[in-house]
Backbone as JSON, one array per atom type, in Angstrom:
{
  "sequence": "MSPRQKTTFTYEYTVLGFLSAVPMHAYALHQTIVDSSLGKIWHIKQSAFYAIVARMVEAGFIGGFDSDDDGRGKRMLTCTAHGEVVFHVWCRASVAHARDMRIEFLAKLYFCTLQGPDAVATLYANQVLRCNEWLRQCSTVVSSDPFVHAVQRYRYGQIQATIAWMEEYQPTPYPFILDVTEEV",
  "N": [[-84.79, 41.33, -60.75], [-82.85, 41.07, -57.84], [-83.47, 42.69, -54.7], [-81.4, 42.77, -52.91], [-78.08, 43.63, -53.07], [-75.1, 42.21, -54.02], [-72.08, 42.69, -52.41], [-69.62, 41.66, -51.77], [-67.6, 38.73, -52.31], [-67.2, 36.49, -50.44], [-67.37, 33.67, -50.29], [-66.11, 32.76, -52.63], [-63.46, 33.64, -52.23], [-62.89, 32.14, -50.0], [-62.92, 29.55, -51.03], [-60.65, 29.78, -52.68], [-58.75, 30.12, -50.66], [-58.71, 27.64, -49.31], [-58.01, 25.93, -51.44], [-55.53, 26.91, -52.07], [-53.96, 25.8, -50.23], [-54.08, 22.98, -50.57], [-54.68, 20.79, -53.31], [-57.99, 19.68, -54.2], [-60.84, 17.6, -54.88], [-64.1, 18.72, -55.93], [-66.27, 17.88, -54.22], [-64.9, 17.03, -51.86], [-63.71, 19.42, -51.2], [-65.95, 21.07, -50.64], [-66.92, 19.69, -48.37], [-64.73, 19.97, -46.65], [-64.68, 22.75, -46.22], [-67.22, 23.13, -45.01], [-66.93, 21.58, -42.74], [-64.92, 22.9, -41.44], [-63.77, 25.49, -39.13], [-64.92, 27.76, -40.21], [-67.39, 26.94, -40.94], [-68.95, 27.54, -38.83], [-69.71, 30.18, -39.08], [-70.97, 30.63, -41.5], [-73.03, 29.09, -44.05], [-73.3, 27.03, -46.92], [-75.1, 25.71, -49.59], [-74.62, 22.64, -51.3], [-75.14, 22.57, -54.11], [-75.14, 25.32, -54.77], [-72.54, 25.84, -54.14], [-71.1, 24.29, -56.02], [-71.76, 25.74, -58.32], [-70.46, 28.15, -57.84], [-67.78, 27.25, -57.87], [-67.61, 26.45, -60.54], [-67.91, 28.95, -61.88], [-65.57, 30.16, -60.98], [-63.58, 28.58, -62.1], [-64.05, 29.1, -64.78], [-63.41, 31.81, -64.78], [-60.69, 31.69, -64.36], [-59.46, 31.55, -61.9], [-59.28, 29.16, -60.65], [-57.8, 26.09, -61.42], [-57.48, 22.82, -62.87], [-56.89, 19.28, -62.73], [-56.89, 15.89, -63.95], [-57.35, 13.11, -61.85], [-56.57, 9.86, -60.85], [-56.31, 8.66, -58.47], [-57.95, 7.36, -56.59], [-59.14, 5.5, -58.13], [-61.47, 6.32, -59.37], [-61.33, 8.4, -61.1], [-61.39, 11.38, -60.69], [-61.82, 14.96, -60.95], [-59.4, 17.06, -59.94], [-59.13, 20.06, -58.18], [-57.33, 23.12, -58.19], [-55.69, 26.05, -56.98], [-55.01, 28.69, -59.1], [-52.07, 30.59, -60.18], [-52.84, 33.25, -60.49], [-55.17, 33.21, -58.99], [-54.05, 32.74, -56.44], [-52.66, 35.19, -55.97], [-54.8, 37.05, -55.96], [-56.26, 36.04, -53.79], [-54.44, 36.43, -51.61], [-54.14, 39.2, -51.56], [-56.78, 39.99, -50.98], [-57.06, 38.8, -48.48], [-55.59, 40.28, -46.55], [-56.61, 42.8, -46.69], [-58.76, 45.43, -45.5], [-62.28, 45.11, -44.63], [-64.92, 46.48, -46.59], [-67.36, 47.52, -45.67], [-69.16, 48.08, -42.63], [-71.11, 46.19, -42.11], [-70.0, 43.91, -43.14], [-68.31, 42.81, -41.35], [-69.1, 40.68, -39.71], [-69.11, 38.29, -41.21], [-67.26, 38.37, -43.48], [-64.9, 39.62, -42.44], [-64.27, 37.85, -40.35], [-63.81, 35.52, -41.85], [-61.5, 36.32, -43.23], [-59.82, 36.68, -41.02], [-59.63, 34.05, -40.16], [-58.08, 32.82, -42.22], [-55.8, 34.47, -42.16], [-54.83, 33.91, -39.65], [-53.91, 31.32, -40.05], [-51.79, 31.9, -41.73], [-50.02, 33.24, -40.17], [-48.6, 35.47, -37.56], [-47.81, 37.96, -38.71], [-49.5, 38.35, -40.88], [-51.96, 38.48, -39.58], [-51.57, 40.78, -38.02], [-51.31, 42.72, -40.04], [-53.84, 42.59, -41.22], [-55.45, 43.42, -39.03], [-54.42, 46.02, -38.53], [-55.08, 47.36, -40.93], [-57.87, 47.11, -40.8], [-58.59, 48.49, -38.45], [-57.9, 51.08, -39.15], [-59.82, 51.5, -41.16], [-62.19, 51.2, -39.65], [-62.01, 53.42, -37.97], [-62.25, 55.43, -39.86], [-64.9, 54.96, -40.64], [-66.15, 55.72, -38.23], [-65.57, 58.45, -38.17], [-67.01, 59.29, -40.44], [-69.64, 58.7, -39.62], [-69.94, 60.47, -37.47], [-69.97, 62.95, -38.59], [-72.34, 63.38, -39.89], [-75.44, 64.51, -39.05], [-78.78, 64.12, -38.26], [-81.99, 65.69, -38.26], [-84.24, 64.24, -38.24], [-85.89, 61.99, -36.16], [-85.94, 59.16, -36.42], [-83.92, 58.63, -38.37], [-81.77, 59.71, -36.98], [-81.69, 57.88, -34.86], [-80.92, 55.56, -36.23], [-78.41, 56.36, -37.16], [-77.04, 56.66, -34.68], [-77.15, 54.04, -33.83], [-75.55, 52.71, -35.76], [-73.14, 54.02, -35.25], [-72.65, 53.14, -32.65], [-72.37, 50.38, -33.15], [-69.99, 50.35, -34.65], [-68.21, 51.36, -32.77], [-68.35, 49.28, -30.91], [-67.28, 47.21, -32.45], [-64.65, 48.1, -32.8], [-63.82, 48.06, -30.12], [-64.04, 45.27, -29.64], [-62.08, 44.38, -31.43], [-59.78, 45.5, -30.28], [-59.77, 44.15, -27.86], [-59.59, 41.49, -28.61], [-57.33, 41.36, -30.24], [-55.02, 39.36, -31.43], [-52.19, 37.7, -29.96], [-48.97, 36.52, -31.03], [-49.38, 33.79, -30.5], [-52.33, 33.09, -30.02], [-53.95, 31.14, -28.85], [-52.7, 29.84, -26.82], [-52.29, 29.36, -23.46], [-50.69, 30.85, -20.65], [-49.29, 28.83, -18.4], [-47.42, 28.69, -16.46], [-45.9, 28.11, -13.31], [-45.22, 29.83, -10.26], [-42.13, 29.57, -8.62]],
  "CA": [[-83.54, 41.65, -60.08], [-82.98, 40.98, -56.4], [-83.22, 43.97, -54.04], [-80.11, 42.68, -52.23], [-76.97, 43.72, -53.98], [-73.93, 41.53, -53.51], [-70.95, 43.59, -52.39], [-68.39, 40.9, -51.67], [-67.79, 37.32, -52.6], [-66.41, 35.77, -49.45], [-67.33, 32.24, -50.6], [-65.09, 32.57, -53.65], [-62.14, 33.77, -51.6], [-62.71, 31.0, -49.12], [-62.53, 28.43, -51.92], [-59.26, 29.98, -53.03], [-57.92, 29.89, -49.48], [-58.56, 26.2, -49.08], [-57.3, 25.3, -52.55], [-54.12, 27.33, -52.08], [-53.23, 24.9, -49.28], [-53.96, 21.62, -51.13], [-55.68, 20.49, -54.35], [-59.05, 18.77, -53.76], [-61.96, 17.57, -55.79], [-65.16, 19.63, -55.47], [-67.01, 17.37, -53.07], [-64.05, 17.09, -50.68], [-63.53, 20.84, -50.9], [-67.14, 21.52, -49.95], [-66.95, 19.09, -47.05], [-63.65, 20.59, -45.85], [-65.12, 24.08, -45.81], [-68.35, 22.99, -44.11], [-66.44, 21.01, -41.49], [-63.91, 23.78, -40.83], [-64.29, 26.48, -38.2], [-65.73, 28.69, -40.96], [-68.76, 26.41, -40.98], [-69.66, 28.13, -37.7], [-70.2, 31.53, -39.34], [-71.83, 30.66, -42.67], [-73.36, 27.82, -44.67], [-73.58, 27.13, -48.36], [-75.61, 24.44, -50.12], [-73.67, 21.96, -52.23], [-75.4, 22.98, -55.47], [-74.65, 26.69, -54.93], [-71.07, 25.75, -54.05], [-70.64, 23.82, -57.32], [-71.94, 26.84, -59.26], [-69.36, 29.07, -57.54], [-66.55, 26.64, -58.38], [-67.65, 26.5, -62.02], [-67.62, 30.33, -62.28], [-64.17, 30.47, -60.7], [-62.8, 27.87, -63.12], [-64.27, 29.89, -65.99], [-62.71, 33.11, -64.63], [-59.27, 31.46, -64.32], [-58.94, 31.54, -60.54], [-59.12, 27.77, -60.27], [-57.47, 25.18, -62.5], [-57.76, 21.45, -62.49], [-56.22, 18.15, -63.39], [-57.58, 14.63, -63.7], [-56.63, 12.25, -60.93], [-57.12, 8.52, -60.75], [-55.77, 8.16, -57.22], [-58.86, 6.43, -55.9], [-59.71, 4.62, -59.15], [-62.74, 6.79, -59.87], [-61.1, 9.45, -62.09], [-61.97, 12.67, -60.29], [-61.17, 16.18, -61.36], [-58.83, 17.74, -58.79], [-59.1, 21.52, -58.34], [-56.18, 23.77, -57.6], [-55.7, 27.48, -57.11], [-54.03, 29.17, -60.1], [-51.18, 31.67, -59.68], [-53.65, 34.46, -60.4], [-56.05, 33.03, -57.81], [-53.23, 32.95, -55.24], [-52.42, 36.62, -55.77], [-56.08, 37.65, -55.6], [-56.58, 35.61, -52.43], [-53.55, 37.02, -50.62], [-54.48, 40.64, -51.48], [-58.04, 40.08, -50.27], [-56.94, 38.29, -47.11], [-55.03, 41.27, -45.66], [-57.26, 44.11, -46.86], [-59.9, 45.66, -44.64], [-63.57, 44.96, -45.27], [-65.38, 47.75, -47.08], [-68.55, 47.98, -44.96], [-69.28, 47.56, -41.27], [-71.97, 45.0, -42.15], [-69.2, 42.79, -43.59], [-67.44, 42.35, -40.27], [-69.57, 39.43, -39.11], [-68.73, 37.12, -42.01], [-66.07, 38.52, -44.3], [-63.73, 39.85, -41.6], [-63.97, 36.6, -39.65], [-63.18, 34.61, -42.84], [-60.14, 36.82, -43.43], [-59.09, 36.38, -39.79], [-59.38, 32.6, -40.19], [-56.97, 32.53, -43.13], [-54.6, 35.18, -41.71], [-54.33, 33.14, -38.5], [-53.15, 30.21, -40.63], [-50.6, 32.44, -42.38], [-49.07, 33.7, -39.13], [-48.86, 36.7, -36.86], [-47.66, 39.16, -39.56], [-50.74, 38.49, -41.68], [-53.01, 38.93, -38.65], [-51.27, 42.16, -37.66], [-51.62, 43.57, -41.19], [-55.3, 42.67, -41.32], [-55.96, 44.25, -37.93], [-54.01, 47.43, -38.74], [-55.89, 47.88, -42.01], [-59.27, 47.18, -40.42], [-58.73, 49.55, -37.45], [-57.93, 52.33, -39.91], [-61.12, 51.57, -41.84], [-63.23, 51.43, -38.64], [-61.92, 54.82, -37.53], [-62.82, 56.19, -40.99], [-66.38, 54.83, -40.5], [-66.58, 56.53, -37.11], [-65.54, 59.87, -38.6], [-68.13, 59.52, -41.33], [-70.89, 58.69, -38.83], [-70.04, 61.61, -36.55], [-70.14, 64.22, -39.32], [-73.7, 63.5, -40.41], [-76.42, 64.56, -37.98], [-80.1, 64.33, -38.86], [-83.06, 66.18, -37.36], [-85.29, 63.2, -38.23], [-85.61, 61.14, -35.02], [-85.62, 57.79, -36.85], [-82.6, 58.63, -39.02], [-80.81, 59.91, -35.91], [-81.55, 56.61, -34.13], [-80.17, 54.65, -37.1], [-77.04, 56.84, -37.12], [-76.47, 56.32, -33.37], [-76.99, 52.6, -33.81], [-74.36, 52.4, -36.55], [-71.97, 54.54, -34.53], [-72.42, 52.22, -31.54], [-71.86, 49.13, -33.71], [-68.61, 50.55, -35.02], [-67.46, 51.47, -31.51], [-68.26, 47.93, -30.36], [-66.35, 46.47, -33.3], [-63.27, 48.55, -32.43], [-63.55, 47.51, -28.78], [-63.8, 43.86, -29.8], [-60.79, 44.19, -32.09], [-58.75, 45.82, -29.29], [-59.78, 43.1, -26.83], [-59.22, 40.21, -29.22], [-56.05, 41.48, -30.96], [-54.23, 38.16, -31.07], [-50.76, 37.67, -29.81], [-48.48, 35.52, -31.99], [-49.93, 32.49, -30.19], [-53.52, 33.51, -29.28], [-54.69, 30.08, -28.18], [-51.85, 29.19, -25.81], [-52.36, 30.03, -22.15], [-49.46, 30.78, -19.82], [-49.62, 28.04, -17.24], [-46.23, 28.51, -15.64], [-46.13, 28.31, -11.85], [-44.13, 30.5, -9.55], [-41.35, 28.62, -7.81]],
  "C": [[-83.76, 41.63, -58.58], [-82.71, 42.35, -55.73], [-81.9, 43.94, -53.26], [-78.98, 42.72, -53.27], [-75.74, 43.09, -53.32], [-72.72, 42.46, -53.57], [-69.63, 42.87, -52.29], [-68.65, 39.47, -52.12], [-66.87, 36.48, -51.74], [-66.3, 34.28, -49.76], [-66.2, 31.96, -51.59], [-63.69, 32.66, -53.06], [-61.85, 32.61, -50.68], [-62.3, 29.77, -49.88], [-61.07, 28.57, -52.28], [-58.33, 29.7, -51.85], [-57.66, 28.42, -49.21], [-57.76, 25.52, -50.18], [-55.85, 25.77, -52.63], [-53.29, 26.44, -51.14], [-53.01, 23.52, -49.91], [-55.04, 21.44, -52.21], [-56.73, 19.51, -53.8], [-60.08, 18.7, -54.89], [-63.13, 18.33, -55.15], [-65.9, 19.13, -54.26], [-66.19, 17.46, -51.79], [-63.82, 18.53, -50.25], [-64.75, 21.38, -50.15], [-67.19, 20.96, -48.53], [-65.89, 19.71, -46.13], [-64.07, 21.95, -45.34], [-66.24, 23.98, -44.78], [-67.88, 22.51, -42.75], [-65.41, 21.89, -40.76], [-64.58, 24.72, -39.82], [-65.16, 27.51, -38.91], [-67.17, 28.23, -41.08], [-69.6, 26.95, -39.83], [-70.25, 29.49, -38.04], [-71.04, 31.62, -40.63], [-71.99, 29.25, -43.26], [-73.61, 28.03, -46.15], [-74.0, 25.72, -48.81], [-74.66, 23.93, -51.18], [-73.9, 22.44, -53.68], [-74.92, 24.41, -55.73], [-73.14, 26.7, -54.92], [-70.52, 25.32, -55.42], [-70.74, 24.92, -58.39], [-70.8, 27.87, -59.07], [-68.04, 28.53, -58.11], [-66.5, 26.72, -59.89], [-67.34, 27.93, -62.53], [-66.15, 30.69, -62.07], [-63.24, 29.77, -61.67], [-62.85, 28.67, -64.42], [-63.5, 31.2, -65.96], [-61.19, 32.94, -64.52], [-58.64, 31.54, -62.93], [-58.6, 30.14, -60.06], [-58.78, 26.98, -61.55], [-57.78, 23.78, -62.04], [-56.92, 20.48, -63.25], [-56.95, 16.87, -63.07], [-56.7, 13.76, -62.83], [-57.34, 10.92, -60.87], [-56.63, 7.84, -59.47], [-56.65, 7.13, -56.54], [-59.55, 5.49, -56.89], [-60.99, 5.09, -59.76], [-62.56, 7.97, -60.83], [-61.76, 10.77, -61.77], [-61.16, 13.84, -60.78], [-60.7, 16.9, -60.1], [-58.76, 19.22, -59.11], [-57.88, 22.07, -57.63], [-56.3, 25.28, -57.85], [-54.64, 27.9, -58.11], [-53.15, 30.25, -59.45], [-51.96, 32.97, -59.53], [-54.58, 34.38, -59.21], [-55.3, 33.23, -56.52], [-53.02, 34.42, -54.92], [-53.7, 37.31, -55.29], [-56.46, 37.3, -54.15], [-55.74, 36.35, -51.4], [-53.81, 38.53, -50.48], [-55.76, 40.8, -50.67], [-57.86, 39.78, -48.78], [-56.48, 39.4, -46.14], [-55.68, 42.63, -45.75], [-58.44, 44.2, -45.91], [-61.21, 45.4, -45.4], [-64.13, 46.35, -45.56], [-66.52, 48.35, -46.28], [-68.62, 47.34, -43.58], [-70.12, 46.28, -41.24], [-71.18, 43.75, -42.55], [-68.3, 42.21, -42.5], [-67.8, 40.95, -39.81], [-69.15, 38.2, -39.92], [-67.39, 37.31, -42.7], [-64.82, 38.74, -43.43], [-63.32, 38.58, -40.89], [-63.35, 35.56, -40.59], [-61.75, 35.02, -43.09], [-59.28, 36.48, -42.23], [-58.72, 34.9, -39.74], [-58.11, 32.29, -41.01], [-55.68, 33.24, -42.67], [-53.97, 34.47, -40.5], [-53.48, 31.96, -38.99], [-51.83, 30.66, -41.24], [-49.58, 32.97, -41.36], [-49.36, 35.09, -38.6], [-48.71, 37.97, -37.73], [-48.92, 39.4, -40.37], [-51.87, 38.99, -40.79], [-52.81, 40.4, -38.31], [-51.63, 43.12, -38.81], [-53.13, 43.7, -41.34], [-55.88, 43.58, -40.27], [-55.64, 45.72, -38.14], [-54.89, 48.05, -39.83], [-57.35, 48.05, -41.59], [-59.5, 48.28, -39.36], [-58.75, 50.89, -38.16], [-59.3, 52.54, -40.56], [-62.24, 51.86, -40.82], [-63.17, 52.89, -38.15], [-62.45, 55.77, -38.64], [-64.35, 56.15, -40.93], [-66.9, 55.7, -39.37], [-66.61, 58.02, -37.5], [-66.71, 60.2, -39.54], [-69.46, 59.59, -40.59], [-71.04, 59.94, -37.99], [-70.21, 62.92, -37.29], [-71.53, 64.43, -39.86], [-74.69, 63.44, -39.24], [-77.77, 64.92, -38.61], [-81.07, 64.86, -37.81], [-84.22, 65.18, -37.3], [-84.96, 62.22, -37.13], [-85.23, 59.7, -35.41], [-84.23, 57.72, -37.46], [-81.52, 58.82, -37.95], [-80.59, 58.61, -35.11], [-80.71, 55.62, -34.93], [-78.68, 55.05, -37.04], [-76.36, 56.48, -35.8], [-76.23, 54.81, -33.26], [-75.72, 52.19, -34.57], [-73.08, 52.85, -35.83], [-71.62, 53.58, -33.38], [-71.87, 50.88, -32.0], [-70.37, 49.24, -34.03], [-67.73, 50.65, -33.78], [-67.29, 50.06, -30.89], [-67.3, 47.06, -31.16], [-64.92, 46.82, -32.94], [-62.91, 48.01, -31.07], [-63.25, 46.01, -28.84], [-62.42, 43.61, -30.4], [-59.63, 44.48, -31.12], [-58.63, 44.71, -28.26], [-59.22, 41.8, -27.41], [-57.84, 40.21, -29.86], [-55.14, 40.33, -30.58], [-52.75, 38.43, -30.91], [-50.25, 36.67, -30.84], [-49.04, 34.12, -31.75], [-51.21, 32.7, -29.37], [-54.22, 32.4, -28.51], [-53.89, 29.31, -27.16], [-51.91, 30.01, -24.52], [-51.04, 29.88, -21.41], [-49.84, 30.03, -18.55], [-48.41, 27.79, -16.37], [-46.57, 28.82, -14.19], [-44.92, 29.07, -11.3], [-43.44, 29.49, -8.67], [-40.89, 29.25, -6.54]]
}
């Protein structure tokens, strides 16, 4: 058994996010994810990706249909209704652990940005509440052990930095458009 315990499955939700937009065959789906902006924050090997897709089909999150559009008879994948619901709930919920901000929160932000300002606002509101909860938890535990105290202060500082980043970045409805109007 691996000492690392998996707490989230961001890859699976990412697959659902892309398939909820448009059906694709597995190879095209992998390439789309790798080539997207999300490819900047994480990587997945094609064989591991295919295993994830197979588990999701088995679990009923992904369905499929045969397509002969290109003459090669490929299996097109699509997000099921159940998969859509699960994806949308995940997308707007806060991440459970501070360590999940770097990958999972950014993946959620990616999809919420595509869904519009209301989705982004909901995600941010939920995450700020969770971050403040983490701060309260960190500040109530004080250790006399110097190493444990250093770890606690480090975590507290990380959470403070996360909150500061969220306050600074909080997107407007159009976060990538600059105001270039001139005074007349």
